[in-house]
N, C-alpha and C positions, 0 to 999 in steps of 0.2 A: 447522338451520344451526349450525355450530360458531363459536367465538369468532373463529378466524382468518378464516373466510369472511366473518363480519360486519365484521371490521376491514378486509378488502380491499374490501368494497362501500361502506364509508363514504367520503364525499367528502373528508374531512379526512385520511384515511390516505395518499392520493397527495400531498397538499399537504405533509404532514410529511416524506415521503420526498424530495420536491423541495427542501424547506428544508435537509435534510442535505446535499444535493448543492451547493446554493448556498453554504452555510456553508463547506464544504470548498474551494470555489473561491475564497473570499475570503482564505484563508490558505494560502500556498504550501506550508508544512510540513504542514498538514492534508491538502491535496490529495495530497502525496507519500505520506503515511501511507496514505491510501485506495488509491492506486495500488499500493503494495507489498502491501497486504492482498489486493487482487484478484489480483495475480500469484501470491502464495503460495496463495491459495484454489484457483487453477486448475492448480497444479503436479501433474504426474503422474510423480513420482519415487519413489525408495525411501522407505518410511515413516520410517525413522530420519533420513534427510537432511531430509525435510519437517518432522519434529518439531524438529530442531535449528534450522532456519531460522525456524520459527514461534516458538520460544523466544527467539531473538534479537530478533525483531520485538516480542514482548511485553516484553522487557527495555528496548528502546528506548522503547516507549510509556510504560512505568513511569517511566523516568528523566526523560522530558519532563514528567511530572506533578509532579515535585518543585519546590518553591519556588525552589531554586537551579539550576534546569535551564539548561544551556547549549544553546540552540536550534541554534547553528551546529555544535557537536559532534554533536548528535542528528541533524542533517541529513546530516552526513558519514557517520555510522554507518548511516543509512538508505540512502544511496547505495551503500555497500559491500554492504549486505544485498541491495539490488536487483540489483547486478552479480552477486553469488553466486547469486541465484535464477535470473537469466537464464542464467548459465553452467550451472547444474544442469538447466535446461530444455533446454539444447542450443542456445539462440539466442545470437547475439553480443551483447555489451554495448553500451550507448549510446556509450561512448567509441570502441569499434571502428568503429561505424557512422559516427561523426563523423569519424574519421580517413579512412575511405573517401571520404566526401563532400568532405573538404578536398583529397584527392589529385586528385579529378576537376576541381576548380575551377582 
């Protein structure tokens, strides 16, 4: 049995994974970072575009680790990155979906 197999079979491994999910849920910015990471991971686009988007994500994460980090500005940058990733994927952005919903009401 390899180390990864033993780690998967340990009862604490699932608990640690769940703890990360709970922690991200407690902080809206952390949850947003996780959501963007998952979108970027699932992108099936040109490798150069995917790399540029990933580098932007890494820059945002790095800037948020600084002591003088502006969380509001980081969240705005993250929203723009998510919109660009959704546009690259071919889906409509959250804002476009909200506009459609508002027109229906």
